[in-house]
MISE-80081 format. One line per field, with one value per residue: x, y, z of N, C-alpha, C in turn; residue number from 1; residue in three letters. Coordinates in Angstrom, 2 decimals, padded with zeros to 5 digits. Example, Ala and Ser with C-alpha at 12.3 -4.5 7.8 and 13.67 -1.06 7.14 Angstrom:
MISE-80081
n.xx <- c(013.19/012.85)
n.yy <- c(-005.69/-002.25)
n.zz <- c(007.80/007.08)
ca.xx <- c(012.30/013.67)
ca.yy <- c(-004.50/-001.06)
ca.zz <- c(007.80/007.14)
c.xx <- c(013.20/012.90)
c.yy <- c(-003.30/000.03)
c.zz <- c(007.80/007.87)
lomar <- c(1/2)
drenmar <- c(ALA/SER)
END
This chain:
MISE-80081
n.xx <- c(098.54/098.50/100.29/100.37/101.76/102.19/103.24/104.81/106.54/106.07/105.08/105.76/105.72/104.36/104.11/102.91/104.93/107.43/109.28/108.97/109.48/107.40/107.61/106.60/106.58/106.22/104.10/102.62/102.37/101.95/098.81/098.11/097.71/097.71/099.52/098.96/096.01/095.96/094.06/094.18/092.80/093.60/096.25/097.19/095.52/097.52/099.59/098.22/096.94/093.99/092.89/091.07/088.90/087.70/085.88/085.82/087.70/090.76/092.10/095.06/096.47/094.54/095.44/098.20/098.17)
n.yy <- c(097.29/100.92/103.73/106.95/109.98/112.74/115.70/118.40/117.74/114.53/111.87/109.58/106.61/103.84/100.34/097.31/097.37/098.18/100.96/103.49/105.49/107.56/109.89/113.02/113.44/110.80/110.45/111.98/110.76/108.87/109.00/110.17/113.23/116.39/116.79/117.85/117.75/115.08/112.44/110.98/108.70/107.83/107.62/105.32/103.41/102.85/101.74/099.74/096.66/096.09/098.13/099.44/101.64/103.84/106.66/110.15/110.72/112.83/115.77/115.99/118.32/119.52/118.54/119.07/122.15)
n.zz <- c(117.74/115.56/115.68/114.88/114.32/113.04/111.11/109.76/107.44/107.24/108.24/111.37/112.15/114.16/113.56/114.49/116.63/114.99/114.29/111.98/109.08/107.38/104.59/103.38/100.50/099.99/101.38/099.01/096.52/096.89/097.45/095.15/096.44/097.65/100.20/102.89/102.55/102.52/104.53/108.19/107.90/105.26/105.29/107.55/105.82/104.38/105.98/107.06/106.65/106.63/108.21/111.31/111.02/112.77/114.22/112.90/109.60/109.49/108.11/107.09/107.32/109.14/111.30/111.95/112.33)
ca.xx <- c(097.50/098.94/100.45/100.60/102.72/102.09/104.60/105.03/107.43/105.74/104.60/106.34/104.64/104.74/103.30/103.28/106.41/108.27/108.78/109.59/108.83/106.78/107.91/105.50/106.54/105.89/102.55/102.16/102.76/101.26/097.61/098.02/096.86/098.59/100.05/098.23/095.05/095.60/093.46/094.78/092.59/094.16/097.50/096.00/095.61/098.96/100.13/097.39/095.77/092.59/092.46/089.88/088.42/086.80/086.00/085.80/088.88/091.13/092.56/097.19/096.35/094.09/096.26/099.79/098.15)
ca.yy <- c(099.01/101.74/104.80/107.69/111.16/113.66/116.84/119.13/117.00/113.24/110.65/108.57/105.26/102.92/099.33/096.15/097.52/098.73/102.34/103.87/106.96/107.87/111.10/113.59/112.76/109.34/110.21/112.82/110.26/106.70/109.00/111.60/114.30/117.31/116.03/118.48/117.12/113.51/112.41/110.11/107.22/106.91/107.12/104.28/102.47/102.91/101.04/098.85/095.74/096.01/099.03/100.27/103.12/104.40/107.96/111.14/111.11/114.24/115.72/116.17/119.87/120.01/117.88/120.16/123.06)
ca.zz <- c(117.15/114.80/116.25/113.66/114.61/111.80/111.00/108.19/106.55/107.26/109.37/111.90/112.64/114.62/113.54/115.43/117.06/114.24/113.97/110.91/108.47/106.02/104.12/102.92/099.15/099.43/101.12/098.00/095.48/096.91/097.39/094.44/096.43/098.43/101.72/103.85/101.67/103.08/105.61/108.74/107.63/104.32/105.68/107.86/105.26/103.53/106.74/107.47/105.05/107.31/109.23/112.13/110.73/113.81/114.18/111.51/109.23/109.28/107.27/108.11/107.39/110.22/112.90/112.15/112.33)
c.xx <- c(098.89/099.58/100.74/100.70/102.75/102.94/104.07/105.62/107.15/105.14/105.40/105.16/105.11/103.50/103.41/104.89/107.08/107.81/109.71/108.67/108.00/106.96/106.30/105.09/106.15/104.09/101.51/101.55/101.89/099.42/097.31/096.94/097.82/098.82/099.55/096.45/094.27/094.78/094.12/094.31/093.16/095.64/097.58/096.22/096.68/099.69/099.74/096.77/094.36/092.77/091.00/089.98/087.62/087.17/086.24/087.29/089.07/091.99/094.34/096.87/096.00/095.02/097.14/099.25/097.31)
c.yy <- c(099.98/103.07/106.12/109.18/111.91/115.16/117.72/118.40/115.17/112.79/109.85/107.78/104.43/101.71/098.00/096.01/097.78/100.04/102.62/105.19/107.13/109.13/111.90/113.75/111.88/109.35/110.96/111.53/108.98/107.53/110.05/112.91/114.99/116.69/116.64/118.62/115.64/113.32/111.04/108.83/106.92/106.67/105.60/103.19/101.74/101.78/099.67/097.72/096.10/096.72/099.18/101.39/104.04/105.75/108.87/110.94/112.51/114.73/116.64/117.77/120.48/119.64/119.06/121.05/123.43)
c.zz <- c(116.32/115.29/114.98/114.14/113.67/111.97/109.78/106.93/106.37/108.26/110.33/112.39/113.40/114.48/113.93/115.49/116.39/114.00/112.46/110.55/107.04/105.45/103.55/101.31/099.09/099.75/099.88/096.94/095.29/096.88/096.08/094.52/097.47/099.81/102.54/103.50/102.32/104.41/106.70/108.02/106.18/104.38/106.55/107.10/104.02/104.45/106.91/106.47/105.49/108.60/109.93/112.16/111.66/113.57/112.90/110.84/109.21/108.65/107.82/108.03/109.11/111.74/112.89/112.57/113.72)
lomar <- c(1/2/3/4/5/6/7/8/9/10/11/12/13/14/15/16/17/18/19/20/21/22/23/24/25/26/27/28/29/30/31/32/33/34/35/36/37/38/39/40/41/42/43/44/45/46/47/48/49/50/51/52/53/54/55/56/57/58/59/60/61/62/63/64/65)
drenmar <- c(MET/THR/THR/LEU/SER/PHE/ASP/ASP/ASP/GLY/VAL/ASP/VAL/VAL/TYR/GLN/GLY/THR/GLU/PHE/ARG/LEU/SER/LYS/ASP/LEU/VAL/GLU/GLU/ALA/THR/GLN/LYS/SER/TYR/PHE/ASP/VAL/THR/ASP/HIS/GLU/VAL/LEU/GLN/MET/VAL/GLU/GLU/GLU/PRO/ASN/LEU/GLY/GLY/GLU/PRO/ARG/ARG/ILE/GLY/ASP/ILE/VAL/ARG)
END
């Protein structure tokens, strides 16, 4: 299971027991979108090859505010 924790500056990720951080700039560069317009599903797709995308996608801007 992958855990994503969002804040204004990036995302803390725990993937298969490994913890790392995706910076805001990296997420924006990878998606070609403003960080706060990227969804949690898009970030999950950056981390996992075949993620289980259950539920509705949520914008990072809605999560951190």
